[in-house]
Structures are given as C-alpha cells and as structure tokens.
C-alpha positions as CSV (number, residue, x, y, z in Angstrom):
1,M,5.3,64.4,14.3
2,T,3.4,67.2,16.1
3,I,0.7,69.6,14.9
4,P,3.2,72.5,14.5
5,D,5.5,70.2,12.5
6,L,2.7,69.4,10.0
7,H,1.8,73.0,9.8
8,R,5.4,73.9,8.8
9,A,5.5,71.1,6.3
10,I,2.4,72.5,4.6
11,V,3.6,76.1,4.6
12,D,6.7,74.8,2.8
13,R,4.4,73.6,0.0
14,R,3.3,77.1,-0.9
15,T,4.7,76.8,-4.5
16,E,3.1,73.4,-5.0
17,F,-0.3,74.8,-3.8
18,L,-0.1,77.8,-6.1
19,D,0.9,75.7,-9.1
20,L,-2.0,73.4,-8.6
21,L,-4.5,76.2,-8.0
22,G,-3.3,77.9,-11.2
23,E,-3.9,74.7,-13.2
24,L,-7.5,74.5,-11.9
25,V,-8.3,78.2,-12.4
26,R,-7.1,78.2,-16.0
27,I,-9.8,75.7,-16.8
28,E,-13.0,77.8,-16.9
29,T,-16.0,75.9,-15.5
30,P,-19.2,78.0,-15.4
31,T,-22.1,75.8,-14.2
32,G,-23.7,73.9,-17.1
33,D,-20.7,74.3,-19.5
34,L,-20.3,70.7,-20.3
35,A,-17.1,71.1,-22.4
36,G,-15.3,73.0,-19.6
37,A,-16.6,70.5,-17.0
38,E,-15.2,67.6,-19.0
39,R,-11.8,69.2,-19.3
40,F,-11.7,69.9,-15.6
41,V,-12.8,66.4,-14.6
42,V,-10.2,64.8,-16.8
43,H,-7.4,67.0,-15.4
44,L,-8.4,66.6,-11.8
45,R,-8.9,62.9,-12.1
46,A,-5.3,62.6,-13.5
47,V,-4.0,64.6,-10.5
48,L,-5.8,62.5,-8.0
49,E,-4.9,59.2,-9.5
50,G,-1.3,60.3,-9.5
51,D,-1.7,60.7,-5.7
52,A,-3.1,57.2,-5.4
53,W,-6.7,58.2,-4.8
54,A,-9.3,55.7,-6.1
55,V,-11.4,57.9,-8.4
56,E,-14.8,57.5,-10.1
57,T,-17.1,59.9,-11.9
58,D,-20.8,60.2,-11.6
59,E,-22.6,61.6,-14.7
60,R,-25.4,63.9,-14.1
61,E,-27.9,65.2,-16.7
62,G,-27.4,68.8,-17.8
63,V,-24.4,69.5,-15.7
64,G,-20.8,68.2,-15.5
65,A,-19.9,64.9,-14.0
66,L,-19.4,64.6,-10.2
67,L,-16.0,63.4,-9.2
68,V,-15.7,61.0,-6.2
69,A,-12.2,60.1,-4.9
70,R,-11.5,57.8,-2.0
71,M,-8.5,57.1,0.2
72,A,-8.1,54.5,2.8
73,G,-7.1,55.4,6.4
74,R,-4.4,53.9,8.6
75,T,-7.0,52.7,11.1
76,D,-10.7,52.1,11.4
77,S,-11.4,55.5,13.0
78,E,-13.6,58.4,12.1
79,S,-14.3,58.7,8.4
80,T,-14.4,62.1,6.7
81,L,-16.2,63.5,3.6
82,L,-14.4,66.5,2.1
83,L,-17.0,68.4,0.1
84,A,-16.2,70.7,-2.8
85,H,-17.5,72.0,-6.1
86,Y,-15.7,73.0,-9.3
87,D,-18.4,75.0,-11.0
88,T,-18.2,78.8,-10.8
89,V,-20.4,81.8,-11.6
90,H,-17.9,83.2,-14.2
91,D,-18.7,82.9,-17.9
92,V,-16.2,81.5,-20.3
93,G,-13.8,84.3,-21.3
94,T,-13.6,85.9,-17.9
95,L,-10.0,84.7,-17.7
96,E,-9.2,87.2,-20.5
97,R,-10.4,90.1,-18.3
98,S,-9.1,88.7,-15.0
99,P,-6.2,86.3,-15.7
100,W,-4.6,84.0,-13.2
101,R,-1.8,85.8,-11.4
102,V,0.0,85.9,-8.1
103,E,0.9,89.3,-6.6
104,G,2.8,89.0,-3.3
105,D,0.7,87.0,-0.9
106,V,-2.5,87.3,-3.1
107,A,-3.6,85.0,-5.9
108,Y,-6.2,86.2,-8.4
109,G,-8.4,84.5,-10.9
110,P,-12.1,83.6,-11.5
111,G,-13.2,80.8,-9.2
112,A,-9.9,80.9,-7.3
113,L,-11.6,81.6,-4.0
114,D,-15.0,80.0,-4.7
115,M,-13.8,77.4,-4.7
116,K,-11.0,75.9,-6.6
117,A,-8.6,76.8,-3.8
118,G,-10.6,74.4,-1.6
119,I,-10.0,71.6,-4.0
120,A,-6.3,72.4,-4.1
121,A,-6.3,72.6,-0.3
122,A,-7.6,69.0,0.0
123,I,-5.1,67.6,-2.4
124,V,-2.1,69.3,-0.8
125,A,-3.3,68.5,2.8
126,L,-3.3,64.8,2.0
127,R,0.0,64.9,0.2
128,A,1.6,66.5,3.2
129,L,-0.1,64.1,5.6
130,H,1.2,61.1,3.7
131,A,4.7,62.7,3.6
132,V,5.0,63.4,7.3
133,G,2.3,61.6,9.1
134,G,1.7,58.3,7.2
135,G,-1.7,59.4,5.8
136,P,-5.1,60.0,7.3
137,A,-6.2,58.0,10.3
138,G,-9.7,57.2,8.9
139,R,-10.9,56.8,5.4
140,V,-11.4,60.0,3.4
141,T,-13.7,60.7,0.5
142,L,-13.4,63.8,-1.7
143,L,-16.6,64.7,-3.5
144,V,-16.4,67.4,-6.1
145,T,-19.7,68.5,-7.5
146,S,-20.6,70.5,-10.6
147,D,-23.8,72.6,-9.8
148,E,-23.4,74.1,-6.3
149,E,-23.7,77.6,-7.7
150,T,-27.2,76.9,-9.0
151,G,-28.6,75.0,-6.1
152,S,-27.1,71.5,-6.3
153,H,-30.3,70.1,-7.8
154,A,-28.4,67.4,-9.8
155,S,-25.9,66.6,-7.0
156,R,-27.9,66.8,-3.8
157,E,-28.8,63.1,-3.8
158,R,-25.1,62.0,-4.1
159,I,-24.1,64.6,-1.5
160,E,-26.6,63.3,1.1
161,R,-25.8,59.6,0.3
162,E,-22.0,60.1,0.8
163,A,-22.6,62.2,4.0
164,G,-24.7,59.4,5.4
165,E,-21.8,57.0,5.0
166,H,-19.3,59.2,6.9
167,D,-18.8,60.4,10.4
168,R,-18.1,64.0,9.7
169,V,-18.0,66.5,6.8
170,L,-15.5,69.2,6.1
171,V,-16.8,71.7,3.6
172,L,-14.0,73.3,1.5
173,E,-15.9,76.5,0.8
174,P,-14.0,79.7,1.6
175,S,-14.1,81.2,5.1
176,R,-15.8,84.4,5.8
177,D,-13.7,87.3,4.4
178,D,-12.3,87.9,7.9
179,G,-11.2,84.3,8.1
180,A,-13.9,83.0,10.4
181,L,-15.0,79.4,9.9
182,K,-18.7,78.8,9.3
183,L,-20.4,77.0,12.2
184,G,-23.8,77.7,10.7
185,R,-25.6,78.9,7.6
186,K,-29.0,80.1,7.0
187,G,-31.4,78.0,5.0
188,V,-32.5,79.2,1.6
189,A,-36.0,79.2,0.1
190,D,-37.4,80.6,-3.1
191,F,-41.1,81.1,-3.7
192,H,-42.8,82.1,-7.0
193,L,-46.4,83.4,-6.8
194,T,-48.4,83.6,-10.1
195,F,-51.5,85.7,-10.1
196,E,-54.3,85.3,-12.6
197,G,-57.0,87.9,-12.9
198,R,-59.1,89.5,-15.7
199,A,-58.1,92.1,-18.2
200,A,-60.0,95.2,-18.9
201,H,-59.6,98.6,-20.5
202,A,-58.0,100.9,-17.9
203,G,-60.0,103.9,-19.1
204,L,-63.3,102.7,-20.4
205,A,-64.2,99.9,-18.0
206,P,-61.6,99.3,-15.3
207,E,-64.3,98.1,-12.9
208,T,-64.9,95.0,-15.0
209,G,-61.3,93.8,-14.5
210,A,-59.5,92.0,-11.7
211,S,-56.0,93.4,-11.4
212,A,-53.3,90.7,-11.0
213,L,-50.8,93.6,-10.5
214,V,-52.7,95.1,-7.5
215,E,-52.9,91.7,-5.9
216,L,-49.2,91.2,-6.4
217,A,-48.5,94.5,-4.7
218,R,-50.6,93.5,-1.7
219,A,-49.0,90.1,-1.5
220,A,-45.5,91.6,-1.7
221,L,-46.2,93.8,1.4
222,T,-47.9,91.0,3.3
223,I,-45.0,88.5,2.6
224,A,-42.3,91.0,3.4
225,D,-43.8,91.5,6.8
226,L,-42.9,87.8,7.6
227,G,-39.3,88.7,8.1
228,D,-38.1,88.6,11.7
229,A,-34.9,90.6,12.4
230,A,-34.6,89.3,15.9
231,A,-34.7,85.7,14.8
232,G,-32.4,86.4,11.8
233,T,-35.1,85.6,9.2
234,T,-35.2,87.7,6.1
235,V,-38.1,87.6,3.6
236,N,-37.6,89.8,0.5
237,P,-39.7,90.1,-2.6
238,T,-37.1,90.4,-5.3
239,V,-38.6,90.2,-8.8
240,A,-42.0,91.4,-10.0
241,R,-43.5,91.2,-13.5
242,S,-46.9,92.3,-14.8
243,G,-48.6,94.2,-17.5
244,Q,-48.0,94.7,-21.2
245,A,-49.7,98.1,-21.9
246,T,-50.3,101.2,-19.9
247,N,-54.0,101.2,-20.7
248,V,-54.8,97.6,-19.8
249,I,-55.7,96.2,-16.4
250,P,-53.2,93.3,-16.2
251,D,-54.6,89.8,-15.9
252,H,-51.3,88.2,-15.1
253,A,-48.5,88.9,-12.6
254,R,-45.6,86.9,-11.1
255,L,-43.7,87.6,-7.9
256,S,-40.5,86.0,-6.7
257,V,-39.4,86.0,-3.1
258,D,-36.0,85.2,-1.5
259,V,-36.1,83.8,2.1
260,R,-33.1,83.2,4.4
261,L,-33.9,81.0,7.5
262,P,-31.8,80.4,10.6
263,T,-33.8,77.3,11.9
264,M,-36.3,74.8,10.6
265,V,-38.8,76.2,13.0
266,E,-38.6,79.5,11.2
267,A,-38.7,77.7,7.8
268,E,-42.0,76.0,8.7
269,R,-43.5,79.3,10.0
270,V,-42.6,81.3,6.9
271,E,-43.4,78.5,4.4
272,G,-46.8,77.9,6.0
273,A,-47.7,81.6,5.9
274,I,-46.7,82.0,2.2
275,R,-48.5,78.9,1.1
276,G,-51.5,80.0,3.1
277,Y,-51.8,83.4,1.3
278,V,-55.4,84.2,0.3
279,P,-55.9,86.9,-2.3
280,H,-57.7,90.1,-1.1
281,D,-59.7,90.1,-4.4
282,P,-61.8,86.9,-4.6
283,E,-61.7,87.1,-8.4
284,I,-57.9,86.6,-8.4
285,R,-56.4,83.1,-8.5
286,V,-52.9,82.5,-7.1
287,R,-50.5,79.6,-7.6
288,I,-47.5,79.2,-5.3
289,D,-44.4,77.3,-6.4
290,G,-41.0,76.8,-4.8
291,G,-40.0,76.1,-1.2
292,V,-37.0,75.5,0.9
293,N,-34.1,74.3,-1.3
294,R,-31.3,74.4,1.3
295,P,-32.3,73.6,4.9
296,P,-30.6,75.7,7.6
297,M,-27.2,74.5,8.8
298,E,-27.8,74.9,12.5
299,A,-25.1,75.1,15.2
300,T,-25.6,71.5,16.3
301,V,-23.8,69.8,19.1
302,G,-21.8,67.8,16.5
303,N,-20.9,70.9,14.6
304,R,-19.7,72.6,17.8
305,R,-17.6,69.7,18.8
306,L,-15.9,69.7,15.4
307,L,-15.3,73.4,15.7
308,A,-13.7,72.9,19.1
309,R,-11.3,70.4,17.6
310,A,-10.3,73.0,15.0
311,Q,-9.9,75.7,17.6
312,A,-7.6,73.5,19.7
313,I,-5.5,72.6,16.6
314,G,-5.1,76.3,15.6
315,A,-4.1,77.3,19.1
316,T,-1.0,75.1,18.8
317,W,0.5,77.6,16.3
318,G,-1.1,80.7,17.7
319,W,-4.1,80.9,15.5
320,S,-7.4,82.0,17.2
321,V,-10.0,80.2,15.2
322,E,-13.2,82.3,15.0
323,S,-16.5,81.1,13.8
324,A,-19.6,82.7,12.4
325,V,-23.2,82.0,11.3
326,V,-23.7,83.4,7.7
327,G,-26.5,84.0,5.4
328,G,-25.4,82.3,2.2
329,G,-26.1,78.5,1.8
330,S,-23.7,75.7,0.7
331,D,-23.8,72.0,0.4
332,G,-23.0,71.8,4.1
333,N,-26.6,72.8,4.7
334,F,-27.6,69.4,3.4
335,T,-25.1,67.4,5.3
336,S,-25.7,69.1,8.7
337,A,-29.5,68.7,8.3
338,L,-28.9,64.9,8.2
339,G,-27.3,65.1,11.6
340,V,-23.7,64.6,10.3
341,A,-21.2,66.8,12.1
342,T,-20.2,69.5,9.6
343,L,-17.7,72.3,9.7
344,D,-17.8,74.8,6.8
345,G,-15.4,77.4,5.5
346,V,-12.3,75.4,5.9
347,G,-11.1,76.2,2.4
348,A,-9.5,79.4,1.2
349,V,-9.3,82.8,2.8
350,G,-9.7,85.8,0.6
351,G,-12.4,88.2,-0.8
352,G,-14.3,89.3,-3.9
353,A,-16.1,86.1,-4.5
354,H,-18.2,86.1,-7.7
355,T,-16.4,89.3,-8.9
356,L,-13.5,90.1,-11.3
357,G,-11.5,90.9,-8.2
358,E,-11.9,87.4,-6.7
359,H,-8.7,86.5,-4.8
360,V,-7.1,84.2,-2.3
361,R,-4.8,85.3,0.6
362,V,-2.2,82.6,0.3
363,G,-0.6,82.6,3.8
364,E,-3.9,82.4,5.6
365,T,-5.2,79.8,3.3
366,L,-2.2,77.5,4.0
367,D,-3.2,77.7,7.7
368,R,-6.5,76.2,6.6
369,V,-4.7,73.5,4.6
370,A,-2.8,72.6,7.8
371,L,-6.0,72.6,9.7
372,V,-7.6,70.1,7.3
373,A,-4.6,67.9,7.4
374,N,-4.5,67.8,11.2
375,L,-8.3,67.1,11.4
376,L,-7.6,64.1,9.2
377,A,-4.6,63.0,11.1
378,S,-6.4,61.2,14.0
379,D,-9.7,60.8,15.7
380,T,-9.0,63.9,17.8
381,G,-8.0,66.0,14.8
382,A,-4.4,65.9,15.9
383,V,-1.3,64.0,14.9
384,A,-0.8,61.0,17.3
385,G,0.7,62.2,20.5
386,D,-0.9,65.6,20.6
387,D,-3.9,66.3,22.8
388,A,-6.0,68.6,20.7
389,H,-9.5,67.5,21.7
390,P,-10.9,69.5,24.6
391,P,-13.4,67.9,27.1
392,A,-17.0,68.2,26.2
393,A,-17.6,70.7,29.0
394,A,-15.2,73.1,27.2
395,V,-17.2,73.2,24.1
396,S,-19.2,76.5,24.0
397,D,-21.1,78.5,21.4
398,G,-18.1,80.1,19.7
399,A,-20.3,81.6,17.0
400,R,-20.9,85.3,16.3
401,Q,-23.4,86.7,13.9
402,P,-21.8,88.5,11.0
C-alpha cells in the first residue's frame, strides 16, 4: 500500500468524516461548561472505544475532563502524541444562530474548525490506516483537553507529561487560513501592573495627591517601546482602568499588557524589562503580576525534520506543503519547548475561527487527514516501501512569516 493509495482511501471516507464532525459540533462545549464537557467526553469515549482505543479520563477542577486514548503500534518504532482540545470559545446557544451544515465543499458550525475537525481527523486517519495499512507503526496517544482556549492552565501538566513520553507530537489545530502548516508559534505572555498612589481633590489640592493614572500612562508608553518589529516581538498595552470621579486624583490604576515572543531570548529580555519597571513618581507603588504562559514554539531541528517528512509525503500526490510561523499560541508551544519534535496545524483547513462564520474546507482537510495517517504509518512517515524521508542535508528552513 503506497502513500497515494492511503490518500485515496481517506478521500473516500468524506461522508464518514463529515458525519463524525457533525456529531461533535452539535455538542456545544464552551470552556468551563461542565455539563457540555461531560456530554462530549461520554460521546467521544464511546466512539473511540468502538474503534478499539484504550480510553481513560482525567478529571480536572473547574473544567471538563481530559480524555486520553491509546493505541498500540505494529512495531517498537517512533511513538506519537496527537494533541487536540474540545473546548471552544462559543457560548451555549451559538448553534441556534450558526447551525451545523454542509454547503458544497464547506462545513459550518461553532468549533468546527477550532478544533473539532482535528479530533475527527485523528479518528478517521487511524480507521483508514487500520483498514489499508494494518494500523500505526508505533504506539499512538490521542490527548484531548478541555481548556486550551483559556490558556491550558488545568491541562498543561498532563500535556507536558504525555509529550515527554513520546518521540514526536502532531498538533491537530487548524492550519493557517491559506493551508500552511505551523512550524513555529510565538510565545504568549500577559502582565498586569497595579499602581497605588494617593487620592486628592483635583481642584482644591491636586499637589497633595499621587496620581496612579498618570503613572499608568507613563508605564504604558515605556512598555510599548519594548516591542521589536525586526525580531517579531509585539508588546501591546491592551486594558487600562483607573478613576471613579472626574474631580478626584485617582489612587488606583491597573494596566494589562499582551506580549508575543518569537524566542526565549526575547521573552527574557521583555519580562526582565517589565519586572524592572520603576515608577517615575517615587510616591507610587507598583505590583507586577503575570508572565510567560506559553513559551515560544521555535523552529527547532526536530520540528524542521518533521516538517520535511510531511513535505515529502504531500509531494507524492502533488501537494506542496507550505509552512509558517504564526503569532497565536497553542499547546504545541509547551511540547516543543520540552525539546519534543512538534508539527502544528495538521488538523483542518478553513477560516473564520472564533466567529459565527467558522468553517472547514472539506477537500483540503481530507488531505491533512491523509498526511496524519501517513506520518503514523512508519518511522519515515510513509507506508512501508515508500521513501518519504529526505536526507538531513535536504532539510531547510521552509518557514515564511505570515
């Protein structure tokens, strides 16, 4: 069985893929909705156990349970962690405004792209691989988490533990809108600065006050200047709050800052500068909370080699696999930072993520399903007998900044 044969077998499973995706989308799962999470986990567990996965759940406080499914490989070769999440940004009731539907080659529905299509892709890829290729070469674990959209605070520990027990990670997040896989992602940091000053009457005795608002304004300008466009680092004050009355010098202010970081070197530079901020007014006290919550997913040697495998596989059916470094974070940031080879964006292709127009382009997505299946088929990411792994000297950057 060749790579093109497996690709054709998966394209033939279009109806099966859409039926499964529709089932998943119709169960609304906003982050933190425990009732929806329970319904989803029960349903997905039944689907996976019906396909002979060994399934366990991992309860996490305040969010839905994580679902961990394992499948043995044919040989003792490279092990793979398939990483997904079932929580979405869409509130319960969104289905009434944007129902599940398929129009031509496009499937619509809240959470369809980000990222229930990725879950369906993993399931269909393994089904096809068992049907035509005898199953995966190495053992496979599918980890489906419940709080990715809010930072993965409850699931990070399990993600990192599972990643450390596998040779590589395929992140089933959607590709970039143009179909590019994600070789790298910027790290994400959030900082919150709280300023405490002294209130005073703005008309009668302003000189006796110490304005927390004025200090916030100075800090916002200073911190914004830490951005470095050439390096790809963005530092943006995003939320500011202060004052209760127009005739009072405010004694309290709070500033939030969003930071996107291409490398850990930049992360250390920016974090050090923010934490080292000294108020211009010596009578103002400042407390700084927050920090880096997702480390950068850098284009490591391991990540590049995994991309090269994907590119060689796609070439066998005429697909030029492009890659990109993007600004948004995912759970792949955690796994790559551990030194585990990680390729992100191997899930669905579509657009409108996090909007009522969220959609999946089905034909292109089935190409990704075939890619995942072939990466799992053998150590070289190809069904036995195909030479899809280029020599190390052929591995080049392959990334382009969006």
